[in-house]
Every structure is written in C-alpha cells, then in structure tokens.
DRENKEMAR-72104 format. One record per residue (C-alpha): residue in one letter; x, y, z. Coordinates in steps of 0.001 Angstrom, whole numbers, padded with zeros to 6 digits, always signed. Example, Ala and Ser with C-alpha at 12.3 -4.5 7.8 and 13.67 -1.06 7.14 Angstrom:
2
A+012300-004500+007800;S+013670-001060+007140;
REM end
This chain:
417
M+026541+036388-037715;A+028324+037898-034745;S+026692+041342-035172;A+023158+039992-034673;R+021038+041313-031807;I+019939+038619-029378;L+017019+038890-026984;L+017737+036414-024199;L+014524+035416-022429;V+014931+033773-019034;T+012103+031890-017309;G+011758+030500-013806;G+013818+027365-013480;I+016943+026468-011560;A+018792+026441-014902;A+018434+030235-014940;Y+021932+030384-013478;K+023245+028848-016712;A+021702+031740-018633;C+024289+034001-016979;F+027083+031962-018552;L+025196+031993-021877;A+024898+035792-021794;R+028637+036066-021194;L+029390+033681-024084;Y+027183+035742-026389;M+028994+038930-025436;Q+032394+037297-025926;A+031275+036059-029371;G+030460+039615-030437;F+026655+039476-030274;S+024605+042339-028868;V+022447+041048-026002;K+019440+042308-024085;V+017609+040267-021454;A+013991+039911-020354;M+012970+037800-017359;T+009811+036449-015795;D+009123+037274-012168;A+009847+033641-011294;A+013254+033877-012992;T+014216+036818-010780;R+013850+034522-007768;F+016785+032459-009067;V+019025+035175-010590;T+018869+038922-010059;P+018284+041254-013023;M+021382+043187-011946;T+023526+040169-012823;F+022363+040274-016450;Q+022590+044065-016577;V+026244+043902-015557;L+026946+041107-018057;T+025216+042770-021035;G+025442+046471-020261;H+021692+046924-020812;P+018717+047280-018477;V+016776+044063-017947;A+013067+043953-018772;T+011092+042287-015976;D+007860+044198-015491;L+005105+044833-018072;W+004289+048084-016265;G+007891+049232-015936;E+007418+049822-012224;G+010035+047362-010946;Q+012823+048285-013352;S+015694+050690-012992;V+014894+052081-016459;A+011361+052341-017834;L+010980+050077-020862;D+008189+049712-023401;H+006692+046243-022939;I+007691+045207-026524;E+010712+047494-026974;Y+013203+044631-026945;A+011096+042588-029382;R+011373+045414-031908;W+015131+045671-031314;A+016139+041996-031662;D+017125+039890-034672;L+016894+036597-032782;A+015144+035496-029587;V+016571+032773-027335;V+014532+031299-024479;A+016909+029709-021961;P+015766+028106-019841;A+012265+027432-021181;T+009992+025805-018619;A+007045+023529-019396;N+004776+026405-018418;N+006532+028755-020836;L+006268+026243-023699;A+002543+025867-023060;K+002044+029636-023061;L+004086+030050-026225;T+001999+027381-027961;A-001283+028996-026900;G-000197+032566-027617;I-000582+033671-024009;A+001156+036938-023127;D+000819+037508-019391;D+004398+038341-018405;M+007391+040130-019876;V+008836+037056-021586;T+005641+035767-023220;T+004664+039288-024278;Q+008023+039804-025969;L+007731+036431-027701;L+004251+037087-029039;A+005370+040470-030396;F+008604+039146-031926;P+008328+038249-035659;G+011811+036778-036087;P+013383+033383-035418;V+013096+031864-031947;L+015500+029344-030392;V+014284+027469-027307;A+016337+025543-024734;P+013886+023615-022505;A+014692+022679-018911;M+012381+020766-016565;N+011773+017558-014632;D+011974+014440-016816;N+008310+013540-016244;M+007282+017044-017240;W+009396+016806-020404;D+007962+013385-021305;H+004368+014385-020601;P+002179+014134-023741;A+001078+017756-023334;T+004674+019018-023360;Q+005634+016824-026289;A+002556+017978-028224;N+003502+021604-027525;V+007069+021010-028716;A+005851+019311-031905;L+003453+022166-032685;L+006079+024824-032041;K+008499+023033-034374;Q+005816+022992-037058;R+005519+026752-036631;G+009252+027181-037201;V+010506+027478-033627;H+013994+025989-033208;F+015010+023792-030280;V+018184+022812-028477;E+017009+019566-026907;P+017446+019079-023154;A+020307+016849-022054;D+020558+013782-019842;G+022049+014256-016387;W+021393+015255-012816;L+018141+017144-012341;A+017242+019434-009446;C+014730+016854-008205;G+017567+014392-007633;T+016950+012043-010556;V+019296+011336-013443;S+017369+011600-016685;K+016599+013836-019678;G+015432+017321-018799;R+018393+019502-017867;M+019042+022522-020041;A+021673+022070-022742;E+025070+023494-021879;P+025606+027185-022750;E+028310+026216-025265;D+025806+024025-027148;I+023212+026798-027165;L+025859+029222-028455;A+026683+026811-031300;A+022995+026534-032260;T+022662+030307-032101;R+025643+030771-034415;E+024076+028411-036967;L+020774+030244-036848;A+022337+033696-036959;A+024464+032680-039978;V+021405+032587-042247;I+019609+035601-040759;P+020550+039113-041845;A+021108+041435-038919;R+018809+044449-038934;E+021470+046867-040135;E+022165+044549-043078;L+018493+044462-044024;S+018368+048245-044159;A+021579+048310-046191;T+020275+045782-048721;K+016684+046976-049093;S+015461+046324-052639;A+013720+048804-054876;P+010649+050094-052994;G+007560+047978-053490;F+009159+045306-055658;W+009160+042136-053538;P+006112+042603-051276;G+003348+040214-052380;Q+005528+038338-054880;K+005244+034559-054673;V+008782+033172-054627;L+009791+029510-054843;V+013309+028762-053573;T+015069+025407-053820;A+018043+024790-051533;G+020518+022200-050318;P+021826+018985-051841;T+019995+015917-053052;H+020837+012473-051685;E+020564+009566-054119;P+020219+006303-052144;I+022495+003347-052792;D+021014+001235-050008;P+019247+002086-046718;V+022458+003495-045171;R+024503+004834-048127;F+023833+007587-050624;L+025467+009715-053307;G+025544+013382-052346;N+027472+016613-052624;R+028911+019273-050334;S+026099+021816-050621;S+025005+023089-047197;G+021898+024946-048353;A+023127+028167-046722;M+022717+030338-049832;G+019199+029107-050564;Y+018112+029504-046950;A+019546+033024-046869;L+017670+033940-050054;A+014425+032526-048668;Q+014936+034538-045472;A+015830+037740-047327;A+012885+037459-049743;M+010514+036911-046829;Q+011996+039870-044917;Q+011323+042044-047956;G+007663+041070-048122;A+007629+038124-050527;R+005499+035035-049962;V+008111+032296-049928;T+007944+028533-050388;L+011175+026663-049655;I+011896+023236-051130;T+014900+021876-049275;G+017145+018879-049560;P+018816+017300-046518;T+020553+019973-044443;E+021263+020757-040794;L+020306+024413-041152;P+017352+025792-039176;V+014401+026656-041393;P+013613+030397-041479;R+010542+031224-039444;G+007507+032633-041262;L+007721+030855-044623;E+004437+030072-046349;Q+005458+026460-046917;V+008446+024168-046427;V+008752+021005-048537;R+011471+018509-047670;I+012915+016223-050332;Q+015746+013718-050569;T+016304+012860-054233;A+016470+014737-057520;C+013266+013051-058684;E+011475+014160-055522;L+012763+017698-056086;S+011526+017630-059682;D+008053+016547-058558;A+007963+019190-055794;V+008960+021973-058211;A+006319+020845-060706;T+003631+020889-058015;A+004656+024314-056738;L+004704+025793-060249;Q+001241+024412-060920;E+000034+026204-057794;G+001504+029417-059172;C+004414+031724-058389;Q+006168+034702-059969;W+009758+033704-059192;L+011703+030451-059144;I+015154+030695-057537;M+017000+027397-058055;T+019935+027200-055669;A+019637+023465-054962;A+022676+021375-055902;V+020931+018594-057788;A+022693+015275-058383;D+023044+014616-062111;F+022914+010832-061692;G+021375+008310-059321;L+020748+004597-058950;P+017568+003495-060736;Q+016974+000726-058190;P+018714+001130-054813;S+019281-002019-052792;A+016467-002819-050354;G+018967-004028-047733;K+022413-002910-046661;M+025019-004088-049140;K+027791-006078-047455;K+031386-005372-048362;E+032064-009114-048224;D+029680-009540-051157;L+031065-006631-053173;G+034635-007901-053571;D+037690-005715-054017;N+036058-003485-056638;W+032579-002022-056644;T+030931-000693-059789;L+027724+001328-059635;T+025535+001726-062697;L+023911+005140-062591;S+021138+006682-064652;R+020659+010359-065437;N+018330+012333-063199;P+015858+014828-064671;D+017318+018243-065501;I+014784+020321-063606;L+015493+023663-065286;A+015701+022187-068781;E+012957+019551-068561;T+010593+020071-065612;V+010228+023853-065525;P+009281+024319-069232;L+006341+021932-068795;H+004843+024073-066040;R+006110+027564-066849;D+003699+030388-067566;D+004564+033680-069211;D+004862+035558-065916;L+007408+033248-064276;K+010926+034609-063822;V+013682+032028-063335;V+016947+032551-061469;G+019469+029739-061609;F+022845+029107-060017;A+025921+027855-061845;L+028640+026312-059703;E+031775+026159-061828;T+035488+025957-061130;E+036771+026831-064645;D+035609+029356-067270;V+032972+030338-064740;L+031243+033195-066549;T+031349+031579-069994;R+029851+028332-068755;A+027272+030124-066637;E+026043+032187-069583;A+025835+029077-071759;K+023648+027438-069090;R+021446+030493-068823;K+020730+030510-072551;A+020324+026740-072888;K+017780+026586-070045;S+015959+029862-070796;M+016753+031465-067446;D+016158+035165-066886;Y+019130+035389-064545;I+021965+033143-063490;V+024278+033489-060508;A+027796+032265-061251;N+029935+031127-058347;N+033191+029283-057830;P+033321+027539-054415;I+037101+027111-054487;A+037939+030723-055350;P+039461+032920-052624;G+036704+034424-050497;S+034218+031723-051435;G+033228+028328-050151;F+030596+025878-049010;G+028756+026201-045721;T+027831+029318-043768;G+031036+031271-044391;D+031655+034155-046766;H+031009+033871-050490;Q+031100+035928-053681;V+029072+035658-056879;T+028427+037259-060261;L+024884+037948-061492;L+024284+037627-065239;G+021236+038424-067374;A+020419+038642-071054;Q+022622+041739-071373;G+025622+040083-069742;V+027147+040781-066331;I+024820+042803-064095;W+026731+042749-060841;A+029799+041177-059268;S+029813+040989-055482;D+032680+041150-053085;S+033247+038375-050542;Q+030741+038687-047715;P+028442+036659-045448;K+025730+034817-047347;A+022965+036480-045345;R+024113+039896-046592;L+024873+038573-050059;A+021328+037233-050416;G+019814+040636-049707;Q+022111+042319-052192;L+021262+039767-054879;L+017566+040466-054464;Q+018293+044184-054608;Q+020231+043841-057862;I+017464+041759-059435;A+014787+044197-058319;D+016731+047200-059627;H+017303+045461-062961;E+013634+044508-063293;N+012550+048096-062611;K+014852+049353-065357;A+013541+046836-067901;
REM end
C-alpha cells in the first residue's frame, strides 16, 4: 500500500542513475523512502541526490563517519516495511546469498526481516554465469522477489539481457508486493490479544484452482489469492508458524513462511491439505476458491476448434469438498477451522448454513460485488461469524489491514471462550 516504508538499497553499477528516477516515482506514489548505498554506488550517484529526492539522510558508512547525519548501521532496516535493491550487482547477489555483511547495503539486508525485492543489473555474461543463476535460484527459494533484468543496450556496448528493469516496472512490482504487506503502523493497530498467535501452527490455503481441459485451457475463477496471502503474512508477523498452500497466482509469496506448497487443481489442494493436517497444526484458514467441478480426464493434446464443431459440451465431475470431506478425515480435537463463504445473495444466512454443515469454528462471509469489496488487491469488507452468530463486521479497507483485524477478532473471541 502507498503508506509502506521502503528502504531503497543502491549498489555500484551504472544503472544507479536509474535508482534516482525510482526514488522519485516512489515519493510521487506516496511511499516513504530512505536510501542506503555502497561506496561503489556513490561513485556513480552522490548521496546528496537521494537526500534531496527523499528528504532523508542517506546511509553510506557503517561507522557513520562519512555521513552528514550519524546513523545506526541497522537503523533503516528496523524502520522499513520493504527493501528494494536497485540496481543489484552480481557481487551484491553473491553476498546476499552467502549472508555477507561488509558494507552498508549488505548489513542492512542481513538485518532486515521483511520482504526483499531485487532488480539485478550487470553484463550479460555475468548474468548468465552459473554462479549468478545459482544465487538467484537460491534467493528465490528463500522468498526474495525479483524484477528480472531486461534486454537492451548494456554499458559494455553489447545488446543483450542484463540491464536493470525500468523504474516504472520496479514500481509496479513494488506496488504488488506492498499490497499484501501491512505497513508497520497497521501492524501495531491490528495487534491481536497478547500471546495468542506466537507459536501457533497455522495452515492457510489461498488463490484459485485451475482444472485442466487440455494442455493450454483450464476452468478457473477470479480469485487473486490476495486475502489468503495477507492472512498468511499477518499471522506470521504476529508470531505464528505458517504454511501456505497456494493455487496459481501472480502475487509474491510472503518472506519467512515455514513452507509454501503450490497446487493447480482441487484434487491437488485436497491432497496437500490432508498431508499438512497429518503433520499437525492448530489452525486451518481456508481462503482458497476451490472449483466445484473439473474434467475427470483432460485431453492429452490441444483440442482443435475445427474438431469441436459449432457447439462444445464439457462433461464435468464433482471435485472433493475439502472442508466437508477431506478435513474430517484428518481433524484432531485441537484443530480450529476458519472458512470463507463467497456469496452474492443472502450472504449471512448462506454463510452460517455452510459453517454448520461443515463444522467450522468460524466463517468469514464476503460479497465480492458489494460496494467497497472486490477481487484482487483492492479494498474489501467481510463479516466474521461463529457459533454465537455475528462476531464482527468490518468496514471497507485494504486486505493487508483487514487480515490483521480478522486475526485480532478471532484471538479476542478465543480468549473470551
């Protein structure tokens, strides 16, 4: 969201000049921005340029001796909600992979617990080198997000892949990441009952399922996964140990999850939930939008429209109802279940009927076509119901904030029980 605090980390490449434009775009978009630079970066762009653009002193020296204002060497890491490395050199990627902290940028990164977005920039041979590609792959496994370098003119005179992505593209990626991350003031405003979530094992399902028709077509729905990702992030921020099972989505995975399991179909989701429940957890939060029907035998090859005629009939079979059929087989007495009911008519009545029929402890009723609600990363509003009826009705707000408030309401209700 636009109120998030961004730590822009600039390393020593010619693309450092683009970071000036990126800082300006962030400020124009309403983000708060502070900058840290390596010594090599200061040879391309002066710290004063970023100080003028952001209104904050620039961190360049671990000892604070070369700065206009003395700064703690991890002060900005404690301040930020999101770190963006642009440009990121091959050297910086290697240090980040190895956990080396020998300059202001790498020290801030090692001390920063939140999400990191990286925009690499380097010679094409350096980018293609097996060591660099291995570092990128490992960082992605650890939850670091990337804006891939672009093709074009490089400083060495070649035309190939390696130039830093344009500032507008990095801004777009930052917006997507910030949309599912609560800003620090939101976390403090939505803190759950003291001591409730820390140590809890929470399983969150998110996103749509895709039921294949053939290798290129599928049946799906409009779920973006934003609510599930926000809940996973909020639960983790409040101390829970979170496993996320996610359907196909373009959202960046929150950094620091215990496990991420990717699925495509409803049957795959059912199997993943069963496995996770067998391994044990205290909470299951089912936000995934599961397809009710799928093709029992998708075509092995692409179906040609010339062979289908003017009308095309698909014969579908019912997918497993995970909450009604899978969960009861693997549910122990300590498991609490939170479901979501997406309805467009008689929302509360239908949601409560689902809660009872599927033995859920809580259900979150939401209408995606109601004013102030919708799919994607925009604002939304919900109603939380339990065995005693309506517990809480939210106003329309960003999903990152809404997720924290939902967890707070559940925690408060559990403590009263």
